[in-house]
C-alpha positions as CSV (number, residue, x, y, z in Angstrom):
1,M,-74.9,-65.9,-43.7
2,Y,-75.5,-65.9,-47.3
3,I,-74.9,-63.4,-50.2
4,L,-76.8,-63.0,-53.3
5,K,-76.1,-60.7,-56.2
6,T,-78.9,-59.0,-58.1
7,K,-78.5,-57.8,-61.8
8,G,-79.9,-54.4,-62.3
9,T,-81.1,-52.6,-65.3
10,A,-79.6,-49.6,-67.3
11,K,-81.1,-47.3,-64.8
12,I,-80.9,-49.5,-61.8
13,P,-77.5,-50.8,-60.6
14,D,-76.3,-54.2,-59.6
15,Y,-77.3,-55.0,-55.8
16,I,-75.7,-57.3,-53.3
17,Q,-77.8,-58.9,-50.6
18,I,-76.7,-60.3,-47.2
19,R,-79.0,-62.5,-45.5
20,D,-78.6,-64.6,-42.2
21,D,-79.1,-68.3,-41.9
22,N,-82.9,-67.7,-41.8
23,F,-82.5,-66.0,-44.9
24,V,-83.6,-62.7,-43.5
25,L,-82.2,-59.8,-45.3
26,V,-79.6,-58.3,-43.2
27,N,-78.0,-55.6,-45.7
28,H,-78.8,-54.6,-49.2
29,F,-76.4,-52.3,-51.1
30,K,-75.0,-51.5,-54.5
31,A,-72.4,-53.9,-56.0
32,N,-70.0,-51.1,-56.7
33,V,-69.7,-49.8,-53.2
34,S,-66.4,-48.5,-51.9
35,K,-64.0,-50.3,-49.6
36,Q,-64.9,-47.5,-46.9
37,T,-68.7,-48.5,-47.1
38,L,-67.8,-52.3,-46.6
39,E,-65.9,-51.3,-43.5
40,K,-68.6,-49.8,-41.8
41,L,-70.4,-53.1,-41.7
42,N,-69.3,-54.8,-38.7
43,Y,-70.0,-58.2,-39.7
44,I,-67.5,-58.2,-42.6
45,K,-64.1,-59.0,-41.5
46,D,-61.9,-59.1,-44.5
47,V,-63.1,-56.2,-46.6
48,N,-60.6,-57.1,-49.4
49,G,-61.4,-60.5,-49.9
50,F,-65.1,-59.7,-49.8
51,A,-64.8,-57.0,-52.4
52,E,-63.2,-59.8,-54.7
53,M,-65.9,-62.1,-53.9
54,V,-68.4,-59.5,-54.7
55,D,-66.7,-59.1,-58.3
56,D,-66.6,-62.9,-59.2
57,L,-70.4,-63.6,-58.0
58,E,-72.8,-64.9,-60.6
59,Y,-76.1,-63.2,-60.7
60,G,-78.9,-65.0,-58.8
61,V,-76.5,-67.7,-57.2
62,L,-77.0,-68.1,-53.4
63,K,-73.4,-68.4,-51.7
64,K,-73.0,-69.2,-48.1
65,I,-70.3,-67.0,-46.5
């Protein structure tokens, strides 16, 4: 799986894309989501670590997770 952070504008927030190994979009959500929302995603095991990784991601850089 891969993760990508996209930069928003003044009216549109930053978003996170999660893609599978074939780069098909699996999930797309706001970068400032709460940990409760992340817990609803069954494929994220370490919610705290994932939230920290999202904060540290650079915009437009595809990262394997």
